[in-house]
N, C-alpha and C positions, 0 to 999 in steps of 0.2 A: 777756256772759252770766256770771252769778255762780252759784256753787254752794258749799254747805257740807256737810261730812260730818256724820253723826249725832253729837250731843253725847253725851259719856260723862262720868259722874261718877266720880272716883277720889280717893284720898288722896295728898297731896303727899309726895314722898320728900325733896325739898329745897325751899328757899324759892323762890317765884315772885312776880311782881308781877301783880296782877289788872289785866287789860286794860280793865276798866270804871272802877273807882274809883282805880286805881293805888296801892292799899295792899297790903301784903304778904300773901301766902298762906303760912302757916307750915307747916313739915313736920308731917305728921299730919292737917292740916286737909283737909276735902273741897273739891274744886274741880271745875268743869266745863271740859272741854277739847273743842275741835273745830277743824277746819281749814277755811279758806275759800279759794276760788279765784275771782278776779275780773279779767277782762281781762288774762290772762297773769301776774297776780301771785298769790302764794300766801302763806299765813301760818297760824300756829297761835295760837288765842285761848284764854287761860286766865282763868277768872273764878270768884269766889266763887259758890256756888249762888244766893244772893239777888241778886247782880249780874246773873247770867245771866237770872233771872226778870225783873228790871227792864228789861234790854235787850230781851228777847222782848216785853214789854209795849209798849215804845216802838216796836219794829218792827211790831207788829200794827196800829198806827195808820197805817202807810204803805201805799200801794196795792200794792206788790210785797213787803211784809213784809221789807224790807231797809233797814237804816240804816247810815250811816257815822258813826263816832264817834272822838273822840280820847281816849286813856287819861287818866283823871283829870278828865274834864269832869263827872262825876257822883259824888255820894257813894255809899258802899257801900250796896247794896240799894235804890237809888232812881234815878229818871230825871229828877229835877227840875232838873238842871244847877246845883245849889247855889242854887236860888231861895230867897230869904228868906221865912220863914213857911211852908215846906212842911210840911203836916200829917203826911205819912209820916215825914219826918225828925224832926219834933218828938216823935213816938211812940217812936222808936228811941233807943237810947243812942248818942251820937256816938262816933266812932272816937277812941281815945286818941292814936294816932300820926298823926292827920291834922290839919294846921294849919288847913285850910279848914273842917273840921267843928268844930274848937274855936272858930273865929271865929263860925260860925253859932250855936253853943250860947250864946255870950255875947250875941248880938243877939236871939235868939228867946226866951230865958228871962227 
């Protein structure tokens, strides 16, 4: 049985890594934080607000609204899994500090 606490948005006091896109959440930036409990395991998830929204969107397509993911499998604010030609990513400015986003920018532009 899995359970998550309600998500809270807050300002970072120190650097964190986003559990969705694995880019840095800088001090002063807003991020979403929640805890999960699943089969005896527990953890804290910290994500950019746009990454949290992308994760929620991906989870809403699952029967139980629950997904498992690996940090860094998706670009910031998207759930495309770095799919080439993603329209959402093409509309966004690619992350300057993300090598995978830089590669996508050169292949989609």
